[in-house]
C-alpha positions, 0 to 999 in steps of 0.5 A: 223190740217187745217180741224180741225181749220176750224170747230172750226172756224165755230163753233165760228162764230156760236156761236157768231151769235147766242148769238148776235140774242139770246141777250135780247132788251130793248123793246120788241113789242107783235109780237116778244114775241110772235114769240119768245115764239113759237120758244123757252120756255127758257124765264122767263117773269115775270107779275107784275099785281095783283094776281087776274089781273093774274088769269083772263088771262096772257101770257101764261107760264108767272109767276105772281110777284105783283109789290107792292113785289119790292116797298117799305113801304107805306111812302117811296114806292121807299126804296129799300129793301136790298139784302137778300130780294130781293135774297129770292123773286127771288129764290121764282120766281125761276128766274136765269140769264141763260134765258132772262126776260121780264116783263109786267104789265098791260098797262092801261096807260103811267105811267103804264109803269113806274111799269115795268120800276122799275122792270126791273131797280130793277132787273138790279141793282140786277146783271141781264143782259138779260132784256126785258119790253114789249111795252104796256103791257097786254093790247097790247097783248090782242089787238092783239089778241094773246094766252091768260091762266088762268093756273098759271105758278110756275118756280121752286126754284132757287138758284141765289145769287143778285150782286148789280150793283152800278152804276145805283143808287144814295142815298139820301146822295151822292145826297145832298152832290152832291148839296152842292159840286155844282158838275157841271159833272151832270144833275139832271132830274125830272120825274114828270110833271111840275105842281109837278116841279112847286110845284102847287102840290104834291104827298101825300109822300112828306112832300112839293111841290117844286122839288129837288134843281138845278133839270131840269124838263123832263117829262116822258110822252115826250116818249110816242106815242100820246094817246098810252101808247106804247113808241116811237120807238127807232129813235124817243126817241134818237132824243128827246134825242139828240134835248133837250141835254139830253147826253151831261153831264157826268152823269144824276140822275133820280128822282120823287115822289117814283122812279116810273115816273125816271125809265121811264127817267131811262129806255129811257135814259140808255136803249133805248137811251143809254146815258151813266151813267144814275143813278136811285134816287130810294126813291126820293122825298118821302124820300128827303122832309121827312128827318130829316136835310133840304135837299135843295129844288127848287120851294117850297111855301114862308111862307105865302102860307103854312100858306094860304095853311093850313088855307084852309084847315082848313075851308075845314075840 
């Protein structure tokens, strides 16, 4: 009896240790991924670059799922597709909930990290949990002179069912209600560069310059190493978060123009700094400024400034 209990306890301990070792970390470095691939083939790697880039060379074993498949229409790229669409996409890709998933993009610049972060967020919103983003993307993989394949990988189709994690998302109606009620229990963070936040420039998808009322500016670029496309070490990020008091609100909402840069802020705060209750407004200002109803904004141009702008456009056309 004692021997049986001993073996049972040993097996349980081994299982717990194994699960802790295999638990996916939100950020994985190229050396770590290379080692994991050498040790096991039980990984799902998603290349979200274009089909052409994938065909020229990719991480061995990676499947191709271009970023456009995860985005909305041209006028509102951040808009979430419905569950039926995503369920079909994930099944066609052959993704399952039983193996770790690593997402990577090109790593061409800091903005590009937002693509991988947005896909990571989407997968987590759809109920998957064993997720990682390759820090620095494919550019870092190449820089490390690691193996590259031109063989197209395809997983067998799966029967994955998606389940929305409502804690990760906020939609227009709820955000508008929070602002109208002057809710002080959350912080609203604009991830865009200051010129966007201050209303000096705007994205093509926005109908006006400015930011959502009550928002603070928390530019996404601060989370990266200087002149690098990789995120800073976790300790540095947590120090930045603490110094700016970004971990004190009961709830955090991140937005930008189309939910791309905002996904970086969400990823850093929620996954790296482990700030609780961080939510993404996926459609962001593209939807907010295009809405039929007038939604509260700040840093918008005056009526006179708008007339001057329209007049200057007429002159240059």
